C-alpha positions in Angstrom: 16.1 5.5 13.2 14.1 8.7 12.7 10.4 8.7 13.5 9.4 9.8 10.0 11.3 6.9 8.5 9.5 4.4 10.8 6.1 5.9 9.9 6.9 5.6 6.2 8.1 2.0 6.5 5.0 1.0 8.5 2.7 2.7 6.0 4.6 0.9 3.2 4.0 -2.5 4.9 0.3 -1.7 5.2 0.1 -0.8 1.5 1.8 -4.1 0.6 -0.8 -6.0 2.7 -3.5 -4.0 1.0 -2.1 -4.8 -2.4 -2.2 -8.5 -1.6 -5.7 -8.2 -0.3 -6.8 -6.5 -3.5 -5.0 -9.1 -5.6 -6.7 -12.2 -4.0 -10.2 -10.8 -3.1 -13.0 -10.6 -5.7 -14.8 -7.2 -5.9 -18.0 -8.6 -4.3 -16.1 -9.8 -1.3 -14.4 -6.4 -0.6 -15.8 -4.5 2.4 -18.3 -1.8 1.4 -16.0 1.1 2.4 -13.1 0.1 0.1 -12.8 1.5 -3.4 -13.6 -1.2 -5.9 -16.4 -2.9 -4.0 -19.0 -4.3 -6.4 -22.3 -5.2 -4.8 -23.6 -6.7 -8.0 -21.5 -9.8 -7.3 -19.4 -10.0 -10.4 -16.1 -11.9 -9.9 -13.8 -9.0 -10.9 -10.4 -8.7 -9.3 -9.1 -5.2 -9.0 -5.5 -5.6 -10.1 -5.2 -1.9 -10.8 -5.8 -1.1 -7.2 -3.2 -3.7 -6.2 -0.7 -2.2 -8.6 -1.3 1.3 -7.3 -0.9 0.1 -3.7 2.5 -1.5 -4.7 3.7 1.7 -6.3 2.7 3.7 -3.2 4.4 1.1 -0.9 7.6 1.3 -3.0 7.5 5.1 -2.8 7.1 5.0 1.0 9.9 2.5 1.4 12.2 4.8 -0.7 11.2 7.8 1.4 11.8 5.9 4.6 15.2 4.7 3.3 16.3 8.3 2.4 15.0 9.6 5.7 16.9 7.0 7.7 20.3 8.1 6.4 22.4 10.2 8.7 22.9 13.9 7.8 26.0 14.8 6.0 28.6 16.8 7.9 28.6 20.5 7.1 
């Protein structure tokens, strides 16, 4: 498998894990460096961030899949 495909798939898995983390963690419990952190303590879940991470993960998986195909004979 090509190195670029492996990198894309690994980043896709990381994005999926991030999506699950956003889905189950309230905004007040997010680390301060993550977008969506709410220090006020409101129990808001950031589903939009989770959806965005899923879309990026799917794009990375598609990119990795297309990069892993062998080149066509000329």
